[in-house]
C-alpha positions as CSV (number, residue, x, y, z in Angstrom):
1,M,108.4,119.0,103.4
2,R,106.2,116.0,102.8
3,Q,108.7,113.6,104.3
4,D,109.1,115.7,107.3
5,I,105.2,115.6,107.8
6,Y,104.8,111.9,107.1
7,R,107.6,110.8,109.2
8,Q,105.5,111.6,112.2
9,E,102.9,108.9,111.5
10,E,102.4,105.6,113.3
11,Q,104.7,102.8,112.3
12,H,102.0,100.2,111.8
13,T,100.9,101.8,108.6
14,T,104.2,103.5,107.6
15,T,105.0,101.0,104.7
16,H,101.6,101.0,103.0
17,Y,101.3,104.8,103.5
18,L,104.6,105.7,102.0
19,S,104.2,103.4,99.1
20,A,100.9,105.1,98.4
21,M,102.2,108.6,98.5
22,R,105.2,107.9,96.3
23,V,102.9,106.9,93.3
24,I,102.4,110.4,92.2
25,N,100.4,110.2,88.9
26,M,98.9,113.4,87.7
27,G,96.7,111.9,84.9
28,P,93.0,112.7,85.0
29,D,90.4,110.9,86.8
30,P,86.6,111.1,85.8
31,S,85.5,113.6,88.3
32,L,82.7,114.3,85.9
33,A,82.5,111.1,84.0
34,Y,80.5,107.9,84.3
35,R,78.1,109.5,86.6
36,P,74.5,108.6,86.6
37,N,73.2,112.2,86.9
38,L,74.8,113.3,83.6
39,K,72.0,112.8,81.1
40,T,73.0,111.8,77.7
41,N,70.1,113.1,75.9
42,K,69.1,116.4,77.4
43,T,71.1,119.1,75.7
44,K,74.1,119.2,73.4
45,E,75.9,121.1,76.0
46,K,75.7,118.6,78.7
47,E,76.8,115.9,76.3
48,G,80.0,117.6,75.9
49,Y,80.9,116.9,79.5
50,R,81.2,113.2,78.7
51,N,83.8,113.2,76.1
52,F,85.7,110.1,77.1
53,E,85.3,108.1,74.0
54,S,88.7,108.6,72.1
55,G,92.4,109.0,72.4
56,D,94.4,107.9,75.5
57,L,92.2,109.6,78.0
58,I,90.2,106.6,79.3
59,D,93.5,104.8,80.0
60,R,94.9,107.7,82.1
61,V,91.4,108.1,83.8
62,F,91.3,104.4,84.7
63,N,94.9,104.6,86.0
64,T,94.1,107.5,88.4
65,Y,91.2,105.7,89.8
66,K,93.1,102.4,90.1
67,L,95.7,104.2,92.2
68,M,93.0,105.9,94.3
69,H,91.1,102.6,94.8
70,T,94.2,100.7,95.6
71,H,95.6,103.1,98.3
72,Q,92.5,104.8,99.8
73,T,92.1,102.6,102.8
74,V,91.0,102.9,106.4
75,D,94.6,103.2,107.5
76,F,95.5,105.8,104.8
77,V,92.4,107.9,105.5
78,N,93.3,107.9,109.3
79,Q,96.8,108.9,108.4
80,M,95.7,111.8,106.2
81,N,93.3,112.9,108.8
82,S,96.1,112.9,111.4
83,V,98.4,114.9,109.2
84,W,96.1,117.5,107.9
85,T,93.1,118.1,110.1
86,G,95.1,119.7,112.8
87,C,95.5,122.7,110.4
88,S,99.2,123.5,111.5
89,H,100.9,123.7,108.2
90,Y,100.1,127.1,106.6
91,R,98.3,130.4,107.4
92,L,96.3,131.9,104.5
93,G,93.4,134.0,103.9
94,M,90.6,132.4,101.8
95,M,91.0,134.7,98.8
96,D,94.6,134.1,98.6
97,A,93.9,130.3,98.8
98,I,91.4,130.7,96.0
99,M,93.8,132.6,93.8
100,S,96.6,130.0,94.6
101,L,94.5,127.6,92.4
102,D,95.7,129.7,89.4
103,Q,98.8,127.4,89.8
104,L,96.5,124.4,89.5
105,V,95.0,123.0,86.3
106,D,93.2,120.2,87.6
107,E,94.5,117.3,85.4
108,S,91.6,115.2,86.6
109,D,89.1,117.4,85.0
110,P,88.3,116.6,81.3
111,D,86.2,119.8,80.8
112,V,88.6,122.6,81.4
113,D,92.3,123.4,80.7
114,F,92.2,126.7,82.6
115,P,93.2,127.4,86.2
116,N,90.9,126.2,88.8
117,S,90.3,129.7,90.2
118,Y,88.2,130.6,87.1
119,H,85.9,127.5,87.8
120,A,85.4,128.8,91.3
121,F,84.0,132.1,90.1
122,Q,82.0,130.4,87.4
123,T,80.4,128.2,89.8
124,A,79.8,131.1,92.2
125,E,78.2,133.4,89.7
126,G,76.0,130.6,88.5
127,I,74.6,130.1,92.0
128,R,74.4,133.9,92.5
129,Q,72.2,134.3,89.5
130,A,69.8,131.5,90.5
131,H,69.8,132.0,94.2
132,P,70.3,135.7,94.7
133,D,69.2,135.8,98.3
134,Y,71.5,133.1,99.6
135,D,74.8,134.9,99.9
136,W,76.5,131.9,101.8
137,F,75.6,129.7,98.8
138,H,77.4,132.1,96.5
139,L,80.5,131.7,98.8
140,V,80.3,127.9,98.8
141,G,80.4,128.0,95.1
142,L,83.5,130.1,95.2
143,I,85.4,128.0,97.8
144,H,84.2,124.5,97.3
145,D,87.3,123.3,95.5
146,V,89.9,125.2,97.7
147,G,90.9,122.1,99.3
148,K,92.7,121.2,96.2
149,T,95.6,123.4,97.4
150,L,96.6,120.0,98.8
151,A,97.9,119.2,95.3
152,L,100.2,122.2,95.5
153,W,101.5,121.0,98.8
154,D,103.0,117.7,97.4
155,V,99.8,115.5,97.9
156,P,99.2,113.3,94.7
157,Q,96.0,114.2,92.8
158,W,94.5,110.8,93.4
159,A,94.4,111.8,97.0
160,V,92.9,115.3,96.4
161,V,90.5,115.2,93.5
162,G,87.8,112.8,92.1
163,D,84.8,111.1,93.4
164,T,84.8,110.2,97.1
165,F,83.3,106.9,98.9
166,P,83.2,105.6,102.4
167,V,86.1,103.4,103.6
168,G,85.6,100.7,106.3
169,C,82.6,99.0,104.6
170,Q,81.7,97.3,101.4
171,Y,82.5,99.4,98.2
172,Q,79.2,99.7,96.4
173,N,78.7,99.2,92.7
174,S,78.1,102.8,91.8
175,I,81.6,103.7,92.5
176,V,83.4,104.3,89.1
177,F,85.5,101.4,87.8
178,R,84.2,99.4,90.9
179,D,84.6,96.0,89.1
180,N,88.2,96.2,88.2
181,S,90.0,98.8,90.3
182,F,89.8,97.6,94.0
183,M,91.5,94.1,93.8
184,D,94.8,95.5,95.2
185,N,93.1,97.2,98.0
186,P,93.8,95.4,101.3
187,D,90.5,96.4,102.8
188,E,88.7,94.6,100.1
189,K,89.9,91.3,101.5
190,N,89.6,92.3,105.3
191,S,86.4,90.7,106.7
192,R,86.1,93.7,109.1
193,Y,85.7,96.0,106.3
194,N,84.1,94.2,103.4
195,T,80.6,93.7,104.6
196,E,77.6,96.0,104.0
197,F,78.0,97.8,107.2
198,G,81.6,97.1,108.0
199,I,82.7,99.2,111.0
200,Y,79.6,101.2,111.1
201,E,76.1,100.9,112.8
202,P,72.9,101.2,110.6
203,N,71.9,104.8,110.0
204,C,74.9,106.1,112.0
205,G,75.0,109.1,110.0
206,L,77.6,110.3,107.4
207,D,79.3,112.5,110.1
208,K,80.5,109.1,111.5
209,V,81.6,107.7,108.3
210,H,85.2,107.8,107.2
211,M,85.3,109.1,103.6
212,S,88.1,108.6,101.2
213,W,90.6,111.4,101.7
214,G,90.3,114.4,99.2
215,H,89.7,118.1,98.9
216,D,86.1,117.8,100.2
217,E,86.9,116.6,103.5
218,Y,89.9,118.7,103.9
219,L,88.3,122.1,103.3
220,Y,85.3,121.0,105.5
221,R,87.8,120.4,108.4
222,V,89.7,123.6,107.8
223,L,86.4,125.6,108.0
224,R,85.3,123.8,111.2
225,F,88.8,124.4,112.7
226,N,88.8,128.0,112.0
227,N,85.2,128.5,113.4
228,G,83.6,129.7,110.1
229,S,79.9,130.5,110.1
230,I,78.8,129.1,106.8
231,P,75.5,127.3,107.4
232,E,75.3,123.6,107.9
233,E,73.6,123.2,104.4
234,G,76.8,124.9,102.9
235,L,79.1,122.7,104.9
236,Y,77.3,119.6,103.5
237,M,77.9,120.8,100.1
238,I,81.5,121.3,100.6
239,R,82.1,117.9,102.3
240,F,80.0,115.8,100.1
241,H,79.8,117.3,96.7
242,S,82.2,114.6,95.3
243,F,80.2,111.8,97.1
244,Y,78.5,110.9,93.8
245,P,77.6,107.3,94.7
246,W,75.3,108.9,97.4
247,H,73.9,112.0,96.0
248,S,73.5,110.9,92.4
249,H,73.0,107.2,92.6
250,G,71.3,106.6,95.9
251,D,73.9,104.3,97.6
252,Y,74.9,104.3,101.1
253,M,71.5,105.1,102.4
254,H,71.8,102.4,105.0
255,L,74.5,104.7,106.7
256,C,72.4,107.8,106.5
257,N,70.5,109.4,109.2
258,E,67.6,111.9,109.0
259,K,69.9,114.9,108.9
260,D,71.8,113.4,105.9
261,L,68.6,112.9,104.0
262,R,67.5,116.5,104.8
263,M,70.8,117.7,103.5
264,M,70.8,115.8,100.4
265,P,68.7,118.1,98.1
266,W,71.0,120.9,98.9
267,V,74.1,118.9,97.7
268,Q,72.1,117.9,94.7
269,D,71.3,121.5,93.8
270,F,74.9,122.6,94.2
271,N,76.1,119.8,92.1
272,K,74.3,121.1,88.9
273,F,76.2,124.5,89.2
274,D,79.6,122.6,89.8
275,L,79.0,120.7,86.7
276,Y,77.4,122.9,84.1
277,T,78.9,126.4,84.8
278,K,82.3,125.4,83.2
279,T,82.6,127.4,80.0
280,T,85.4,129.0,77.9
281,E,83.9,132.3,78.7
282,L,86.2,133.3,81.7
283,P,84.8,135.7,84.3
284,D,86.2,139.1,85.1
285,V,87.8,138.0,88.4
286,D,89.1,141.5,89.3
287,K,85.6,142.9,88.9
288,L,83.9,140.1,91.1
289,K,86.6,140.0,93.8
290,P,85.1,142.9,95.9
291,Y,81.7,141.2,96.3
292,Y,83.1,137.8,97.2
293,Q,85.7,139.3,99.5
294,S,82.8,140.7,101.4
295,L,81.3,137.2,101.8
296,I,84.7,135.9,103.0
297,D,84.8,138.6,105.6
298,K,81.4,137.7,106.7
299,Y,81.5,133.8,106.9
300,C,85.3,133.0,107.1
301,P,87.3,136.1,107.8
302,G,90.9,136.7,108.5
303,I,94.0,134.5,108.1
304,L,93.0,130.9,108.3
305,K,95.0,127.9,109.6
306,W,95.5,125.1,107.1
């Protein structure tokens, strides 16, 4: 299936693109590691989210980010947008998509070894407890990682999970492993792309910025394509929750417009639930399903195109 899809792409990027897609490494990346917003001295529980000090994990973490930072280029991102944002591959209801994550243990995530669907309900319930009056926020917590279904459809995890960053301009220092993982990325040496603004205008707005390809952008595009009614705040959470250099480190502000700055606090609020609701106490999914199905029916109903 993958070869059939990718065969349709433009010839001038075929060599680089296929070489990238063949490097399928399922080792972890630090989705929750080396991030400035994870405090090391707040609580014992939060310290547990940064266990990257022993064993082989750090090598596998670096390897995944090295692959990502080598192959996530302007051309690659354009190719993935061309392949996936037309939403012509699958038809699936949102709850079925969520439950399909039972097949996926996110090997990039150092904090959990249970199926991703449980994390979806944990995040949603954490938000529901803190913000009972914002039902759309509960739903965002539930579906925010559903774009990871890409990993079930033959896309390597380095092009699905992990921190995101803009392509087409200078890579900022807050990107994980910035100093030693981009040396083989051709855009790093391209004078059109390696300046502060690159191909963008000052304060153009993140909507006009090409982000590295992953589950954030994919789910955002699916929801837009299917005319869902989740508020803009929720769509920002979905689209940028992995953009840690921005919402946690304050980089790329020179590309932001006023709307981005208004939306940032919502993304930051969401992030604490995404990070800190992961526990070994698994939710009763069957008990919770009716409530969340009612939210799906309200905001993104029916069979969706993916």
